C-alpha positions as CSV (number, residue, x, y, z in Angstrom):
1,M,6.6,-103.7,92.7
2,S,7.4,-100.1,94.2
3,T,10.1,-98.3,92.3
4,K,11.4,-96.6,95.1
5,T,15.1,-97.4,96.2
6,S,15.9,-99.0,99.8
7,P,17.8,-97.1,102.2
8,A,20.2,-100.0,102.4
9,R,20.9,-99.9,98.8
10,D,21.6,-96.3,99.0
11,Y,24.3,-96.7,101.3
12,I,25.6,-99.4,99.4
13,F,25.6,-97.1,96.0
14,F,27.3,-94.4,98.4
15,A,30.0,-96.8,99.5
16,V,30.9,-98.0,96.1
17,F,31.1,-94.0,94.7
18,A,33.4,-93.3,98.0
19,V,35.7,-95.9,97.4
20,A,35.8,-95.1,93.3
21,V,36.3,-91.2,94.3
22,L,38.9,-91.9,96.9
23,T,40.9,-94.5,94.3
24,M,40.6,-92.2,91.5
25,P,44.5,-91.7,91.7
26,I,45.0,-95.2,90.8
27,W,42.3,-95.9,87.9
28,L,42.6,-92.9,86.7
29,E,46.4,-93.1,86.3
30,P,46.5,-95.3,82.7
31,V,44.8,-92.6,81.1
32,G,47.1,-89.7,82.3
33,A,44.8,-88.1,84.8
34,G,46.1,-89.3,88.0
35,Y,47.8,-86.5,89.1
36,P,46.5,-84.1,92.0
37,D,45.7,-81.0,90.4
38,L,43.3,-82.4,87.6
39,L,41.7,-84.9,90.5
40,Q,41.4,-81.6,92.4
41,K,39.3,-80.1,89.6
42,F,37.4,-83.2,89.2
43,A,36.1,-83.1,92.8
44,I,35.4,-79.1,92.9
45,F,33.7,-79.1,89.8
46,G,32.0,-82.4,90.2
47,L,30.6,-80.4,93.6
48,F,29.8,-77.5,91.6
49,A,27.6,-79.4,89.2
50,T,26.1,-81.6,91.9
51,G,24.9,-78.4,93.7
52,F,23.9,-76.9,90.1
53,N,21.6,-80.1,89.4
54,I,19.6,-79.8,92.7
55,L,18.3,-76.5,91.0
56,F,18.0,-77.4,87.3
57,G,18.0,-81.4,87.4
58,L,15.1,-81.6,89.7
59,T,13.1,-78.1,89.1
60,G,13.7,-77.4,85.6
61,Y,14.9,-73.9,86.5
62,L,18.0,-73.0,84.1
63,S,20.0,-70.6,86.1
64,F,23.3,-68.8,84.0
65,G,24.2,-66.6,87.1
66,H,25.5,-69.5,89.4
67,A,29.2,-68.3,88.8
68,A,28.3,-65.2,91.2
69,F,28.0,-67.5,93.8
70,L,31.6,-69.6,92.7
71,G,32.8,-65.9,93.2
72,V,31.2,-65.0,96.3
73,G,32.6,-68.4,98.0
74,S,36.1,-67.7,96.6
75,Y,36.3,-64.2,98.1
76,T,34.9,-65.1,101.3
77,A,37.2,-68.2,101.5
78,V,40.4,-65.6,100.7
79,W,39.1,-62.7,103.1
80,T,38.5,-65.3,106.2
81,F,42.3,-66.8,105.4
82,K,43.4,-63.2,105.5
83,L,41.6,-62.1,108.8
84,L,41.3,-65.6,110.9
85,G,44.0,-67.5,109.4
86,M,44.8,-70.7,106.8
87,N,42.6,-73.5,108.3
88,P,40.2,-74.3,105.7
89,I,37.3,-75.2,107.9
90,P,36.4,-71.6,108.9
91,A,36.8,-70.8,105.4
92,V,34.5,-73.4,104.1
93,I,31.9,-72.5,106.8
94,M,32.1,-69.0,105.9
95,A,32.0,-69.2,102.2
96,I,28.7,-71.6,102.5
97,I,27.0,-68.8,104.6
98,A,27.9,-66.2,102.5
99,S,27.0,-67.5,99.3
100,G,23.8,-68.8,100.8
101,I,22.8,-65.2,101.9
102,F,23.9,-64.0,98.3
103,A,21.7,-66.8,97.2
104,L,18.8,-66.1,98.9
105,A,18.7,-62.3,97.7
106,I,19.3,-63.1,94.0
107,G,16.6,-66.2,94.3
108,Y,14.2,-64.1,96.2
109,V,13.9,-61.7,92.8
110,S,14.5,-64.2,90.2
111,L,12.2,-66.7,91.2
112,R,9.5,-64.4,90.5
113,R,9.8,-65.0,87.1
114,S,10.2,-68.6,85.3
115,G,11.5,-70.2,82.0
116,I,13.8,-67.8,79.8
117,Y,12.9,-65.0,82.1
118,F,14.5,-66.7,85.3
119,S,17.4,-67.4,83.2
120,I,18.0,-63.8,82.0
121,L,17.5,-62.4,85.3
122,T,20.1,-64.6,87.0
123,L,22.5,-64.2,83.9
124,A,21.8,-60.2,84.5
125,F,22.7,-60.8,88.2
126,A,26.0,-62.6,87.7
127,Q,27.1,-60.1,84.9
128,M,26.5,-57.4,87.7
129,S,28.3,-59.4,90.2
130,Y,31.4,-59.6,87.7
131,N,31.6,-56.0,86.8
132,L,31.3,-54.9,90.8
133,A,34.2,-57.5,91.6
134,Y,36.2,-56.4,88.6
135,S,36.0,-52.6,89.0
136,V,33.5,-51.2,91.3
137,L,34.3,-53.1,94.8
138,T,38.1,-53.0,94.3
139,P,38.9,-52.4,98.1
140,I,37.3,-55.8,98.8
141,T,38.1,-57.8,95.6
142,N,41.4,-56.0,94.4
143,G,39.8,-55.7,90.9
144,E,41.5,-57.3,87.9
145,T,44.7,-58.4,89.9
146,G,42.7,-60.6,92.2
147,L,42.8,-61.4,96.2
148,R,45.4,-63.0,97.9
149,V,46.7,-63.6,101.2
150,L,49.5,-61.3,102.2
151,R,52.2,-61.4,105.0
152,S,50.9,-58.2,106.6
153,D,47.2,-59.6,106.8
154,P,46.1,-60.1,110.5
155,R,45.5,-63.9,110.4
156,L,44.5,-63.4,114.1
157,F,44.6,-67.4,114.6
158,D,48.1,-68.0,113.3
159,G,51.5,-67.6,115.0
160,N,52.7,-64.6,115.8
161,G,50.1,-62.2,114.4
162,G,50.2,-63.9,111.1
163,Q,53.4,-63.2,110.3
164,E,54.9,-66.8,110.7
165,G,53.7,-69.9,108.9
166,P,53.2,-70.4,105.2
167,L,50.8,-68.7,103.0
168,I,49.2,-71.9,102.1
169,A,45.9,-73.6,103.3
170,N,46.6,-76.6,105.9
171,L,44.7,-78.4,108.2
172,F,46.5,-80.0,111.4
173,G,49.9,-79.6,109.3
174,V,48.9,-81.1,106.5
175,E,49.0,-78.4,103.6
176,M,46.0,-78.1,101.3
177,T,48.2,-78.6,98.3
178,G,48.9,-82.0,96.0
179,W,47.5,-84.8,97.6
180,G,46.5,-83.5,100.7
181,G,44.4,-80.9,98.6
182,F,43.0,-83.4,96.3
183,Y,41.7,-85.6,99.4
184,F,40.4,-82.5,101.3
185,C,38.4,-81.9,98.2
186,A,37.4,-85.5,97.9
187,V,35.9,-85.6,101.2
188,I,34.2,-82.5,100.9
189,L,32.6,-83.9,97.8
190,L,31.5,-87.2,99.3
191,I,29.6,-85.4,102.0
192,G,28.0,-83.0,99.0
193,F,27.1,-86.0,97.2
194,F,25.7,-87.9,100.4
195,I,23.5,-84.7,100.9
196,A,22.2,-84.6,97.3
197,Q,21.1,-88.4,97.8
198,R,19.4,-87.6,100.6
199,I,17.6,-84.5,98.9
200,F,16.7,-86.6,95.9
201,R,15.1,-89.4,97.9
202,S,13.2,-87.0,100.4
203,P,9.8,-85.7,100.1
204,F,11.4,-82.2,99.6
205,G,13.1,-83.6,96.4
206,I,9.7,-85.2,95.4
207,M,8.3,-82.0,95.7
208,L,11.1,-80.3,93.4
209,R,10.3,-83.0,90.9
210,A,6.7,-81.9,91.1
211,V,7.6,-78.4,90.2
212,K,9.4,-79.6,87.1
213,T,6.7,-81.9,86.1
214,N,3.5,-79.7,86.0
215,Q,4.1,-76.7,88.2
216,N,0.7,-75.1,87.4
217,R,-1.1,-78.2,88.4
218,M,0.7,-78.1,91.6
219,T,-0.5,-74.6,92.2
220,Y,-4.0,-75.9,91.7
221,T,-3.9,-78.3,94.5
222,G,-3.2,-75.4,97.0
223,L,0.6,-76.0,97.4
224,N,2.9,-73.2,96.8
225,P,5.9,-74.1,94.9
226,R,7.8,-70.8,95.6
227,P,9.2,-71.5,99.0
228,Y,10.6,-75.1,97.4
229,T,12.2,-73.5,94.5
230,L,13.8,-70.7,96.6
231,A,15.0,-73.5,98.9
232,A,16.6,-75.5,96.2
233,F,18.1,-72.1,94.6
234,V,19.7,-71.3,98.0
235,I,21.1,-74.8,98.6
236,S,22.6,-74.8,94.9
237,G,24.0,-71.6,95.5
238,M,25.9,-73.0,99.0
239,Y,27.3,-76.0,96.9
240,A,28.5,-73.3,94.5
241,G,29.8,-71.0,97.2
242,L,31.6,-74.0,98.6
243,A,33.4,-75.3,95.2
244,G,34.6,-71.5,95.1
245,A,36.0,-71.9,98.5
246,L,38.0,-75.2,97.5
247,M,39.5,-73.3,94.4
248,C,41.1,-71.1,97.1
249,I,41.7,-73.9,99.5
250,T,44.0,-75.2,97.2
251,D,45.2,-72.2,95.6
252,P,44.8,-69.0,98.1
253,L,43.7,-66.6,95.1
254,A,40.2,-65.3,94.2
255,G,40.0,-63.5,90.7
256,A,36.9,-61.6,89.2
257,E,37.2,-63.9,86.3
258,R,35.2,-66.7,88.2
259,M,32.1,-64.8,87.9
260,Q,32.2,-64.6,84.0
261,W,29.0,-65.9,82.2
262,T,31.1,-68.5,80.8
263,A,31.6,-69.8,84.0
264,S,28.1,-70.3,84.5
265,G,27.6,-71.8,80.8
266,E,30.6,-74.3,81.7
267,V,28.3,-76.1,84.7
268,V,25.2,-75.8,82.4
269,L,27.3,-78.3,80.0
270,M,28.8,-80.2,82.5
271,T,25.3,-81.0,83.9
272,I,23.7,-81.6,80.6
273,L,26.2,-83.7,78.9
274,G,26.3,-86.0,82.0
275,G,22.5,-86.2,82.9
276,A,20.3,-83.8,84.3
277,G,18.8,-84.9,86.9
278,T,20.7,-87.9,87.9
279,L,23.1,-88.3,90.9
280,L,26.2,-89.2,89.1
281,G,25.9,-87.7,85.7
282,P,26.9,-84.2,86.4
283,I,30.0,-85.7,88.3
284,F,30.7,-87.3,85.2
285,G,29.9,-84.4,83.2
286,A,32.3,-82.2,85.1
287,A,35.1,-84.6,85.2
288,L,34.9,-85.4,81.3
289,I,35.0,-81.5,80.6
290,K,37.9,-81.1,82.7
291,Y,39.6,-83.9,81.3
292,F,39.3,-82.4,77.6
293,E,40.3,-79.1,79.0
294,N,43.6,-80.3,80.8
295,I,44.8,-83.2,78.5
296,F,43.5,-82.6,75.1
297,S,44.6,-79.0,75.4
298,A,47.8,-80.1,75.9
299,F,48.6,-82.0,72.8
300,N,50.7,-80.3,70.3
301,E,52.2,-81.0,67.1
302,Q,55.0,-83.0,68.5
303,T,52.5,-85.2,70.4
304,L,50.7,-85.7,67.3
305,H,53.7,-86.8,65.4
306,E,54.6,-89.4,68.3
307,I,51.0,-90.8,68.1
308,F,50.7,-91.1,64.5
309,G,54.4,-91.6,63.6
310,F,53.5,-95.2,62.6
311,L,51.8,-93.9,59.5
312,P,53.7,-93.7,56.0
313,D,54.6,-89.6,55.5
314,F,52.4,-89.0,52.8
315,I,49.3,-90.2,55.2
316,E,51.0,-88.7,58.4
317,G,51.2,-85.0,57.4
318,P,47.2,-84.8,56.4
319,V,46.1,-86.6,59.2
320,I,48.0,-84.5,61.9
321,S,46.6,-81.2,60.0
322,V,43.1,-82.4,60.8
323,A,43.9,-83.9,64.2
324,G,45.3,-80.5,65.2
325,L,42.1,-78.9,64.8
326,F,40.5,-80.9,67.6
327,V,43.3,-80.7,70.0
328,G,45.5,-77.8,71.4
329,E,43.8,-74.6,71.4
330,G,41.2,-76.5,69.5
331,W,40.2,-78.6,72.1
332,H,36.8,-76.5,72.4
333,L,36.1,-77.8,69.1
334,T,36.2,-81.7,70.2
335,L,34.5,-80.7,73.2
336,G,31.5,-78.9,70.6
337,V,31.5,-82.0,68.7
338,L,31.3,-84.4,71.8
339,F,28.0,-82.6,73.4
340,M,26.6,-82.5,70.0
341,L,26.7,-86.1,69.4
342,I,25.2,-86.6,72.9
343,V,22.6,-84.3,72.7
344,I,21.4,-85.7,69.5
345,F,21.9,-89.7,70.3
346,L,21.3,-89.4,74.0
347,P,19.1,-86.7,75.4
348,G,19.5,-87.9,78.8
349,G,23.3,-87.4,78.8
350,I,26.3,-90.0,79.4
351,M,23.7,-91.7,82.2
352,E,21.0,-92.3,79.6
353,G,24.2,-94.4,77.7
354,V,24.9,-96.1,80.3
355,S,21.1,-96.9,81.6
356,R,20.5,-98.0,77.8
357,I,23.5,-100.3,78.3
358,G,22.0,-102.1,81.4
359,K,18.8,-102.3,79.9
360,L,20.8,-103.9,76.9
361,F,22.4,-106.7,79.0
362,K,19.0,-107.2,81.1
363,R,17.1,-108.2,78.0
364,S,19.8,-110.3,76.7
365,S,20.1,-112.2,79.9
366,G,16.2,-112.2,79.9
367,K,16.0,-114.0,76.9
368,S,18.6,-116.7,77.2
369,E,16.7,-117.9,80.7
370,P,13.6,-118.6,78.9
371,N,15.3,-120.6,76.3
372,R,17.2,-122.9,79.2
373,A,13.8,-123.2,81.0
374,T,12.1,-124.5,77.7
375,A,14.7,-126.8,76.6
376,P,13.6,-130.2,76.4
377,A,15.2,-132.5,79.4
378,E,17.7,-135.0,77.7
Protein backbone atom coordinates (compact mmCIF):
# COMPACT_ATOMS: atom_id res chain seq x y z
CA MET A 1 0.00 0.00 0.00
CA SER A 2 1.27 3.50 -0.81
CA THR A 3 2.22 5.71 2.11
CA LYS A 4 1.23 8.90 0.30
CA THR A 5 -1.76 10.74 1.66
CA SER A 6 -4.64 11.48 -0.68
CA PRO A 7 -5.61 15.10 -1.47
CA ALA A 8 -9.01 14.52 0.12
CA ARG A 9 -7.37 13.43 3.36
CA ASP A 10 -5.12 16.51 3.29
CA TYR A 11 -8.12 18.81 2.87
CA ILE A 12 -9.95 17.11 5.74
CA PHE A 13 -6.85 17.45 7.90
CA PHE A 14 -6.60 21.14 7.03
CA ALA A 15 -10.28 21.71 7.75
CA VAL A 16 -9.94 20.12 11.20
CA PHE A 17 -6.85 22.22 11.88
CA ALA A 18 -8.66 25.39 10.76
CA VAL A 19 -11.58 24.70 13.10
CA ALA A 20 -9.14 24.05 15.97
CA VAL A 21 -7.30 27.34 15.33
CA LEU A 22 -10.43 29.47 15.01
CA THR A 23 -11.96 27.99 18.18
CA MET A 24 -8.82 28.36 20.32
CA PRO A 25 -10.48 31.03 22.51
CA ILE A 26 -12.98 28.38 23.61
CA TRP A 27 -10.92 25.28 24.25
CA LEU A 28 -7.87 27.12 25.65
CA GLU A 29 -9.93 29.07 28.17
CA PRO A 30 -9.83 26.30 30.84
CA VAL A 31 -6.00 26.41 30.90
CA GLY A 32 -5.87 30.19 31.16
CA ALA A 33 -4.73 30.82 27.57
CA GLY A 34 -7.99 32.00 26.04
CA TYR A 35 -7.20 35.72 25.90
CA PRO A 36 -6.36 37.54 22.63
CA ASP A 37 -2.82 38.79 23.32
CA LEU A 38 -1.51 35.29 24.02
CA LEU A 39 -3.47 33.73 21.16
CA GLN A 40 -1.94 36.31 18.81
CA LYS A 41 1.50 35.12 19.90
CA PHE A 42 0.47 31.50 19.30
CA ALA A 43 -0.52 32.36 15.72
CA ILE A 44 2.45 34.63 14.95
CA PHE A 45 5.16 32.37 16.33
CA GLY A 46 3.40 29.30 14.95
CA LEU A 47 3.72 30.90 11.52
CA PHE A 48 7.37 31.78 12.21
CA ALA A 49 8.17 28.19 13.22
CA THR A 50 6.23 26.75 10.27
CA GLY A 51 8.38 28.74 7.86
CA PHE A 52 11.59 27.80 9.67
CA ASN A 53 10.53 24.14 9.47
CA ILE A 54 10.42 24.34 5.66
CA LEU A 55 14.17 24.98 5.74
CA PHE A 56 15.35 23.00 8.76
CA GLY A 57 12.74 20.23 8.82
CA LEU A 58 12.91 19.41 5.11
CA THR A 59 16.51 20.19 4.10
CA GLY A 60 18.31 19.77 7.43
CA TYR A 61 19.99 23.19 7.09
CA LEU A 62 20.03 24.75 10.56
CA SER A 63 19.85 28.55 10.43
CA PHE A 64 20.69 30.65 13.48
CA GLY A 65 19.87 33.88 11.67
CA HIS A 66 16.14 33.82 11.01
CA ALA A 67 15.55 36.64 13.46
CA ALA A 68 17.06 38.96 10.84
CA PHE A 69 14.09 38.33 8.55
CA LEU A 70 11.72 38.79 11.47
CA GLY A 71 13.23 42.22 12.02
CA VAL A 72 13.21 43.15 8.33
CA GLY A 73 9.51 42.26 8.15
CA SER A 74 8.79 44.37 11.24
CA TYR A 75 10.62 47.45 10.01
CA THR A 76 9.08 47.14 6.54
CA ALA A 77 5.57 46.90 7.99
CA VAL A 78 6.02 50.00 10.16
CA TRP A 79 7.47 51.99 7.25
CA THR A 80 4.51 50.93 5.13
CA PHE A 81 2.20 52.23 7.85
CA LYS A 82 4.14 55.49 8.03
CA LEU A 83 4.12 56.08 4.29
CA LEU A 84 0.88 54.53 3.01
CA GLY A 85 -1.50 54.16 5.93
CA MET A 86 -2.69 51.79 8.61
CA ASN A 87 -4.17 49.13 6.31
CA PRO A 88 -2.43 45.83 7.19
CA ILE A 89 -2.64 44.28 3.71
CA PRO A 90 0.02 46.52 2.06
CA ALA A 91 2.20 46.04 5.15
CA VAL A 92 1.95 42.26 4.80
CA ILE A 93 2.76 42.33 1.08
CA MET A 94 5.72 44.70 1.43
CA ALA A 95 7.13 42.73 4.38
CA ILE A 96 7.01 39.47 2.42
CA ILE A 97 8.77 41.08 -0.57
CA ALA A 98 11.45 42.82 1.50
CA SER A 99 12.24 39.77 3.63
CA GLY A 100 12.30 37.57 0.53
CA ILE A 101 14.87 39.81 -1.18
CA PHE A 102 16.95 39.96 2.00
CA ALA A 103 16.77 36.16 2.37
CA LEU A 104 17.84 35.73 -1.26
CA ALA A 105 20.96 37.82 -0.66
CA ILE A 106 21.91 36.06 2.59
CA GLY A 107 21.01 32.60 1.31
CA TYR A 108 23.04 33.05 -1.87
CA VAL A 109 26.17 33.56 0.24
CA SER A 110 25.43 31.26 3.18
CA LEU A 111 24.40 28.23 1.13
CA ARG A 112 27.88 28.01 -0.36
CA ARG A 113 28.62 26.13 2.85
CA SER A 114 26.73 23.43 4.71
CA GLY A 115 26.57 22.02 8.21
CA ILE A 116 27.96 24.06 11.07
CA TYR A 117 29.59 26.52 8.67
CA PHE A 118 26.20 27.42 7.22
CA SER A 119 24.80 27.90 10.72
CA ILE A 120 27.69 30.18 11.72
CA LEU A 121 27.31 32.26 8.56
CA THR A 122 23.60 32.83 9.16
CA LEU A 123 24.32 33.73 12.80
CA ALA A 124 26.96 36.23 11.66
CA PHE A 125 24.57 37.85 9.19
CA ALA A 126 21.87 38.10 11.85
CA GLN A 127 24.22 39.77 14.33
CA MET A 128 25.42 42.15 11.63
CA SER A 129 21.80 43.02 10.88
CA TYR A 130 21.11 43.58 14.58
CA ASN A 131 24.09 45.92 14.98
CA LEU A 132 23.15 47.82 11.82
CA ALA A 133 19.59 48.29 13.04
CA TYR A 134 20.67 49.19 16.55
CA SER A 135 23.33 51.80 15.79
CA VAL A 136 24.32 52.33 12.15
CA LEU A 137 20.95 52.66 10.40
CA THR A 138 19.27 54.76 13.05
CA PRO A 139 17.70 57.15 10.48
CA ILE A 140 15.76 54.14 9.18
CA THR A 141 15.31 52.05 12.32
CA ASN A 142 15.36 54.73 15.05
CA GLY A 143 17.98 52.68 16.90
CA GLU A 144 17.36 51.48 20.43
CA THR A 145 14.18 53.57 20.79
CA GLY A 146 12.39 51.59 18.11
CA LEU A 147 10.40 52.63 15.06
CA ARG A 148 6.77 53.64 15.50
CA VAL A 149 4.03 55.45 13.57
CA LEU A 150 3.71 59.18 14.29
CA ARG A 151 1.02 61.76 13.62
CA SER A 152 3.47 63.66 11.42
CA ASP A 153 3.95 60.71 9.06
CA PRO A 154 2.50 61.10 5.51
CA ARG A 155 0.16 58.06 5.58
CA LEU A 156 -0.92 58.91 2.05
CA PHE A 157 -4.04 56.74 1.94
CA ASP A 158 -5.38 57.74 5.35
CA GLY A 159 -7.78 60.61 5.83
CA ASN A 160 -6.57 64.26 5.73
CA GLY A 161 -3.00 63.41 4.79
CA GLY A 162 -2.62 61.05 7.71
CA GLN A 163 -3.52 63.62 10.35
CA GLU A 164 -6.77 61.87 11.22
CA GLY A 165 -7.63 58.34 12.26
CA PRO A 166 -6.15 56.11 14.96
CA LEU A 167 -2.51 55.04 14.85
CA ILE A 168 -3.63 51.42 15.00
CA ALA A 169 -3.72 49.03 12.06
CA ASN A 170 -7.28 48.47 10.89
CA LEU A 171 -8.93 46.51 8.12
CA PHE A 172 -12.34 47.72 6.88
CA GLY A 173 -12.81 49.56 10.15
CA VAL A 174 -11.83 46.58 12.34
CA GLU A 175 -8.86 47.44 14.54
CA MET A 176 -6.10 44.84 14.62
CA THR A 177 -6.02 44.66 18.41
CA GLY A 178 -7.75 42.24 20.73
CA TRP A 179 -9.92 39.66 19.00
CA GLY A 180 -9.75 41.43 15.64
CA GLY A 181 -5.96 41.12 15.69
CA PHE A 182 -6.11 37.47 16.73
CA TYR A 183 -8.48 36.41 13.95
CA PHE A 184 -6.43 38.31 11.36
CA CYS A 185 -3.28 36.50 12.55
CA ALA A 186 -5.19 33.19 12.68
CA VAL A 187 -6.31 33.53 9.06
CA ILE A 188 -2.74 34.34 7.97
CA LEU A 189 -1.52 31.30 9.93
CA LEU A 190 -4.05 29.08 8.14
CA ILE A 191 -2.93 30.41 4.75
CA GLY A 192 0.71 29.85 5.67
CA PHE A 193 -0.04 26.37 6.98
CA PHE A 194 -1.92 25.43 3.79
CA ILE A 195 1.01 26.58 1.64
CA ALA A 196 3.43 24.62 3.83
CA GLN A 197 1.21 21.55 3.51
CA ARG A 198 1.27 21.87 -0.28
CA ILE A 199 5.06 22.24 -0.21
CA PHE A 200 5.43 19.13 1.95
CA ARG A 201 3.31 17.08 -0.47
CA SER A 202 4.80 18.49 -3.69
CA PRO A 203 7.71 17.21 -5.85
CA PHE A 204 9.61 20.25 -4.61
CA GLY A 205 9.19 19.01 -1.04
CA ILE A 206 10.42 15.56 -2.08
CA MET A 207 13.56 17.16 -3.54
CA LEU A 208 14.13 19.02 -0.27
CA ARG A 209 13.86 15.74 1.65
CA ALA A 210 16.38 14.22 -0.77
CA VAL A 211 18.80 17.01 0.14
CA LYS A 212 18.38 16.16 3.81
CA THR A 213 18.66 12.41 3.28
CA ASN A 214 21.85 12.34 1.18
CA GLN A 215 22.95 15.46 -0.63
CA ASN A 216 26.09 13.82 -2.06
CA ARG A 217 24.12 11.00 -3.66
CA MET A 218 21.73 13.59 -5.09
CA THR A 219 24.69 15.43 -6.63
CA TYR A 220 26.10 12.21 -8.11
CA THR A 221 22.82 11.62 -9.96
CA GLY A 222 23.30 14.94 -11.77
CA LEU A 223 20.86 17.03 -9.71
CA ASN A 224 22.07 20.36 -8.39
CA PRO A 225 20.62 20.78 -4.87
CA ARG A 226 21.52 24.45 -4.49
CA PRO A 227 18.51 25.94 -6.34
CA TYR A 228 16.18 23.88 -4.14
CA THR A 229 17.91 24.83 -0.89
CA LEU A 230 18.03 28.50 -1.91
CA ALA A 231 14.31 28.44 -2.75
CA ALA A 232 13.57 26.84 0.63
CA PHE A 233 15.71 29.46 2.38
CA VAL A 234 13.90 32.32 0.64
CA ILE A 235 10.45 30.86 1.36
CA SER A 236 11.42 30.35 4.98
CA GLY A 237 12.69 33.94 5.20
CA MET A 238 9.42 35.22 3.74
CA TYR A 239 7.48 33.36 6.43
CA ALA A 240 9.70 35.00 9.07
CA GLY A 241 9.15 38.43 7.51
CA LEU A 242 5.41 37.83 7.49
CA ALA A 243 5.52 36.92 11.19
CA GLY A 244 7.45 40.14 11.86
CA ALA A 245 4.80 42.13 10.00
CA LEU A 246 2.05 40.54 12.09
CA MET A 247 3.87 41.61 15.25
CA CYS A 248 3.69 45.22 14.06
CA ILE A 249 0.13 44.91 12.82
CA THR A 250 -1.03 43.97 16.31
CA ASP A 251 1.38 46.49 17.92
CA PRO A 252 2.83 49.11 15.50
CA LEU A 253 6.36 49.17 16.92
CA ALA A 254 9.55 47.65 15.49
CA GLY A 255 12.72 47.27 17.56
CA ALA A 256 16.18 45.89 16.95
CA GLU A 257 15.78 43.35 19.75
CA ARG A 258 13.71 41.21 17.39
CA MET A 259 16.89 40.56 15.39
CA GLN A 260 18.98 39.25 18.29
CA TRP A 261 20.40 35.74 18.18
CA THR A 262 18.14 34.72 21.08
CA ALA A 263 15.09 35.15 18.82
CA SER A 264 16.71 32.85 16.26
CA GLY A 265 17.48 30.30 18.96
CA GLU A 266 13.89 30.45 20.18
CA VAL A 267 12.46 29.37 16.83
CA VAL A 268 14.98 26.51 16.72
CA LEU A 269 13.72 25.35 20.13
CA MET A 270 10.11 25.63 18.98
CA THR A 271 10.74 23.46 15.94
CA ILE A 272 12.77 20.78 17.71
CA LEU A 273 10.43 20.71 20.69
CA GLY A 274 7.38 20.14 18.50
CA GLY A 275 9.01 17.89 15.93
CA ALA A 276 11.14 19.03 13.00
CA GLY A 277 9.91 17.85 9.61
CA THR A 278 6.28 17.56 10.71
CA LEU A 279 3.48 19.94 9.85
CA LEU A 280 1.94 20.43 13.29
CA GLY A 281 5.04 19.98 15.44
CA PRO A 282 6.52 23.50 15.11
CA ILE A 283 3.12 25.07 15.84
CA PHE A 284 2.76 22.95 18.99
CA GLY A 285 6.30 23.85 20.02
CA ALA A 286 5.67 27.57 19.51
CA ALA A 287 2.43 27.44 21.49
CA LEU A 288 4.05 25.51 24.33
CA ILE A 289 6.98 27.92 24.68
CA LYS A 290 4.76 31.00 24.53
CA TYR A 291 2.40 29.44 27.05
CA PHE A 292 5.26 28.84 29.48
CA GLU A 293 6.57 32.35 28.85
CA ASN A 294 3.25 34.07 29.54
CA ILE A 295 1.60 31.76 32.09
CA PHE A 296 4.39 30.25 34.18
CA SER A 297 6.37 33.48 34.25
CA ALA A 298 3.34 35.19 35.84
CA PHE A 299 3.34 32.87 38.85
CA ASN A 300 4.55 34.58 42.02
CA GLU A 301 4.83 33.61 45.66
CA GLN A 302 1.24 34.60 46.37
CA THR A 303 -0.01 32.42 43.52
CA LEU A 304 2.00 29.48 44.83
CA HIS A 305 0.53 29.98 48.30
CA GLU A 306 -2.95 29.82 46.78
CA ILE A 307 -2.09 26.60 44.92
CA PHE A 308 -0.38 24.78 47.82
CA GLY A 309 -2.43 26.33 50.62
CA PHE A 310 -4.03 22.96 51.40
CA LEU A 311 -0.69 21.57 52.64
CA PRO A 312 0.43 21.80 56.28
CA ASP A 313 2.61 24.81 57.01
CA PHE A 314 5.78 22.78 57.63
CA ILE A 315 5.40 21.19 54.15
CA GLU A 316 4.00 24.18 52.29
CA GLY A 317 7.08 26.35 52.88
CA PRO A 318 9.67 23.95 51.37
CA VAL A 319 7.33 23.04 48.48
CA ILE A 320 6.84 26.71 47.58
CA SER A 321 10.59 27.33 47.84
CA VAL A 322 11.32 24.54 45.36
CA ALA A 323 8.41 25.38 43.04
CA GLY A 324 9.46 29.05 43.02
CA LEU A 325 12.66 28.07 41.23
CA PHE A 326 10.65 26.87 38.22
CA VAL A 327 8.12 29.70 37.82
CA GLY A 328 8.19 33.48 37.71
CA GLU A 329 11.64 34.63 36.66
CA GLY A 330 12.77 30.99 36.71
CA TRP A 331 10.33 29.78 34.06
CA HIS A 332 13.28 29.17 31.71
CA LEU A 333 14.38 26.41 34.09
CA THR A 334 11.05 24.65 33.61
CA LEU A 335 11.35 25.03 29.85
CA GLY A 336 14.92 23.71 29.98
CA VAL A 337 13.89 20.62 31.95
CA LEU A 338 10.99 19.97 29.59
CA PHE A 339 13.22 20.38 26.53
CA MET A 340 15.82 18.03 28.01
CA LEU A 341 13.21 15.34 28.76
CA ILE A 342 11.73 15.57 25.26
CA VAL A 343 15.13 15.41 23.55
CA ILE A 344 16.15 12.38 25.65
CA PHE A 345 12.94 10.37 25.51
CA LEU A 346 11.27 11.78 22.37
CA PRO A 347 13.99 12.78 19.89
CA GLY A 348 11.29 13.45 17.31
CA GLY A 349 9.58 15.98 19.54
CA ILE A 350 5.98 16.17 20.70
CA MET A 351 4.74 14.67 17.44
CA GLU A 352 6.79 11.53 18.05
CA GLY A 353 4.96 11.12 21.35
CA VAL A 354 1.63 11.56 19.56
CA SER A 355 2.71 8.98 16.98
CA ARG A 356 3.72 6.49 19.67
CA ILE A 357 0.37 6.84 21.41
CA GLY A 358 -1.42 6.31 18.09
CA LYS A 359 0.61 3.17 17.37
CA LEU A 360 -0.10 1.89 20.87
CA PHE A 361 -3.84 2.20 20.32
CA LYS A 362 -3.57 0.54 16.91
CA ARG A 363 -1.55 -2.32 18.38
CA SER A 364 -4.06 -2.87 21.19
CA SER A 365 -7.01 -2.81 18.80
CA GLY A 366 -5.16 -5.12 16.41
CA LYS A 367 -4.65 -7.66 19.18
CA SER A 368 -8.23 -7.60 20.37
CA GLU A 369 -9.73 -8.18 16.92
CA PRO A 370 -7.99 -11.55 16.27
CA ASN A 371 -9.05 -12.71 19.72
CA ARG A 372 -12.65 -12.07 18.84
CA ALA A 373 -12.24 -13.69 15.45
CA THR A 374 -10.69 -16.87 16.83
CA ALA A 375 -13.07 -17.23 19.76
CA PRO A 376 -15.11 -20.44 19.51
CA ALA A 377 -18.72 -19.98 18.48
CA GLU A 378 -21.21 -20.75 21.14
